[in-house]
C-alpha positions as CSV (number, residue, x, y, z in Angstrom):
1,M,-33.6,-2.1,4.0
2,E,-30.1,-3.0,2.9
3,T,-27.5,-4.1,5.5
4,T,-23.8,-3.7,4.9
5,M,-21.4,-5.9,6.9
6,T,-17.9,-4.5,7.5
7,A,-14.9,-6.6,8.4
8,T,-13.3,-6.0,11.7
9,R,-9.7,-5.1,11.8
10,I,-8.0,-6.7,14.8
11,D,-4.5,-5.6,16.0
12,R,-2.2,-8.6,16.2
13,G,0.9,-7.2,17.9
14,S,1.8,-4.1,15.9
15,T,5.1,-2.5,16.9
16,A,6.5,1.0,16.4
17,T,7.8,-0.1,13.0
18,T,5.3,-2.7,11.7
19,A,1.5,-2.7,11.6
20,I,0.2,-6.2,12.1
21,Y,-3.5,-6.9,12.0
22,S,-6.1,-9.4,10.8
23,I,-9.3,-8.9,8.8
24,D,-11.5,-12.0,8.6
25,G,-9.2,-14.8,7.3
26,D,-6.3,-12.5,6.3
27,L,-3.2,-11.6,8.4
28,V,-1.6,-8.4,7.3
29,F,1.9,-7.0,7.9
30,E,2.8,-3.4,6.7
31,R,6.1,-1.6,7.0
32,T,7.8,1.3,5.2
33,F,11.5,0.9,4.5
34,E,13.8,3.9,3.8
35,A,15.0,2.4,0.5
36,P,14.0,2.6,-3.1
37,R,11.5,0.0,-4.3
38,E,14.0,-1.7,-6.7
39,L,16.4,-2.3,-3.8
40,V,13.6,-3.7,-1.6
41,W,12.4,-5.9,-4.4
42,K,15.9,-7.3,-4.9
43,A,16.2,-8.1,-1.2
44,F,13.1,-10.3,-1.5
45,T,14.0,-12.0,-4.8
46,D,17.7,-12.4,-4.8
47,A,18.8,-15.8,-3.4
48,D,22.2,-14.3,-2.3
49,L,20.4,-11.6,-0.2
50,I,17.7,-13.8,1.5
51,P,20.2,-15.4,4.0
52,R,21.4,-11.9,5.1
53,W,18.0,-10.9,6.6
54,W,15.4,-13.7,6.4
55,G,14.4,-15.0,9.9
56,P,14.6,-13.5,13.3
57,K,17.8,-12.2,14.9
58,G,20.0,-15.1,16.1
59,T,18.9,-17.4,13.3
60,T,20.4,-18.4,10.0
61,T,18.6,-19.1,6.7
62,K,19.7,-21.3,3.8
63,V,18.0,-20.9,0.5
64,V,17.5,-24.5,-0.8
65,E,15.5,-23.5,-3.8
66,M,14.3,-20.1,-5.2
67,D,12.9,-19.9,-8.8
68,V,11.2,-16.5,-8.9
69,R,8.7,-16.9,-11.7
70,P,5.1,-18.1,-11.9
71,G,5.1,-21.8,-11.1
72,G,8.6,-21.7,-9.7
73,S,9.3,-23.3,-6.3
74,W,11.0,-21.9,-3.2
75,R,12.3,-23.4,0.0
76,Y,14.2,-21.8,2.9
77,V,15.5,-23.6,5.9
78,N,15.8,-21.5,9.1
79,S,18.1,-22.7,11.8
80,A,18.6,-21.6,15.4
81,P,20.7,-23.1,18.2
82,D,17.7,-23.7,20.5
83,R,15.3,-25.6,18.2
84,E,15.0,-27.9,15.3
85,D,15.4,-26.5,11.8
86,Q,12.2,-25.0,10.4
87,A,11.4,-25.2,6.7
88,F,9.4,-22.7,4.8
89,Y,8.3,-23.5,1.2
90,G,5.9,-22.9,-1.6
91,T,5.3,-21.9,-5.2
92,Y,5.3,-18.5,-6.8
93,L,1.8,-17.9,-8.2
94,E,2.3,-14.4,-9.7
95,V,5.4,-12.2,-10.2
96,T,5.3,-8.6,-11.3
97,P,8.9,-7.2,-10.9
98,T,9.2,-4.3,-8.4
99,D,5.4,-4.2,-7.9
100,G,4.9,-7.5,-6.0
101,F,4.4,-11.2,-6.0
102,R,2.0,-13.8,-4.8
103,W,3.2,-17.2,-3.5
104,T,2.1,-20.0,-1.3
105,F,3.8,-19.7,2.1
106,M,3.8,-23.0,3.9
107,F,5.4,-24.2,7.1
108,D,5.0,-27.2,9.4
109,V,3.7,-26.7,13.0
110,E,4.3,-29.6,15.4
111,G,1.0,-31.2,16.3
112,M,-0.9,-29.3,13.6
113,G,0.9,-30.3,10.4
114,S,1.3,-28.1,7.4
115,M,0.0,-24.5,7.7
116,G,-0.1,-21.4,5.6
117,G,-1.6,-20.5,2.3
118,P,-1.4,-17.9,-0.4
119,E,0.4,-14.7,0.5
120,T,0.5,-11.5,-1.5
121,F,3.4,-9.0,-1.2
122,T,3.1,-5.5,-2.7
123,F,5.9,-2.9,-2.9
124,E,4.6,0.7,-3.0
125,D,7.0,3.5,-4.1
126,L,6.7,6.4,-1.7
127,D,9.2,9.0,-3.1
128,G,12.3,6.9,-2.4
129,S,10.9,4.9,0.4
130,T,9.0,1.6,0.0
131,K,5.9,0.4,1.7
132,V,5.8,-3.4,1.9
133,T,2.5,-5.0,2.5
134,S,2.2,-8.7,3.1
135,I,-1.3,-10.3,3.2
136,G,-1.4,-13.9,4.3
137,H,-4.7,-15.4,3.1
138,M,-5.0,-17.8,6.0
139,G,-8.6,-18.6,5.4
140,S,-10.1,-18.4,8.9
141,P,-9.6,-16.7,12.2
142,E,-8.7,-20.2,13.7
143,A,-5.8,-20.5,11.2
144,I,-4.6,-17.1,12.1
145,E,-4.6,-18.0,15.8
146,G,-2.5,-21.1,14.9
147,A,0.0,-19.1,13.0
148,L,0.2,-16.5,15.7
149,G,0.8,-19.2,18.3
150,S,3.8,-20.4,16.2
151,G,5.7,-17.1,16.8
152,M,5.0,-15.7,13.4
153,V,4.8,-12.0,14.6
154,E,8.1,-12.1,16.4
155,G,9.7,-13.9,13.4
156,A,8.4,-11.5,10.8
157,V,9.2,-8.3,12.8
158,G,12.7,-9.7,13.6
159,A,13.3,-10.5,9.9
160,W,12.1,-7.1,8.8
161,D,14.3,-5.4,11.4
162,R,17.3,-7.3,9.8
163,L,16.1,-6.3,6.3
164,E,16.0,-2.7,7.4
165,A,19.6,-2.9,8.6
166,L,20.7,-4.5,5.4
167,L,18.9,-1.9,3.3
168,A,20.5,0.9,5.4
169,A,23.9,-0.5,4.7
170,S,23.4,-0.7,0.9
């Protein structure tokens, strides 16, 4: 008799706009934006646009480095009046214009050190709208818990809310 194991999908704070769940060692964010895929792609890959939406409301982001090509590095520094600056950084692993990219997404967590890992973004054209899916390959349920404890859900949803407003104004 053959037994098939299926992964369990666990909701991680989904909102009215954003599905957030984990499956094994992956943390997934999904959201559909009312904008063409080319425009959403540009918002994710243009260093001039990143500071206009990246990070939760009330924060500012500076693009220190952004070389959108396989092997290229990126580094953003997010600032807020109530905390130390937070750096996010990594390397682009794969880039397929308008379809998606894969990068390493790293950040430092006080008391835990550097966290993160490979993250895959896909941009799906839905007749003029774009479904963005981010899959953070965290490696284990424990790593996901650590990331969630850092405020990742609130930060990501807040950033994507700002992205939605930017896209609507374009």
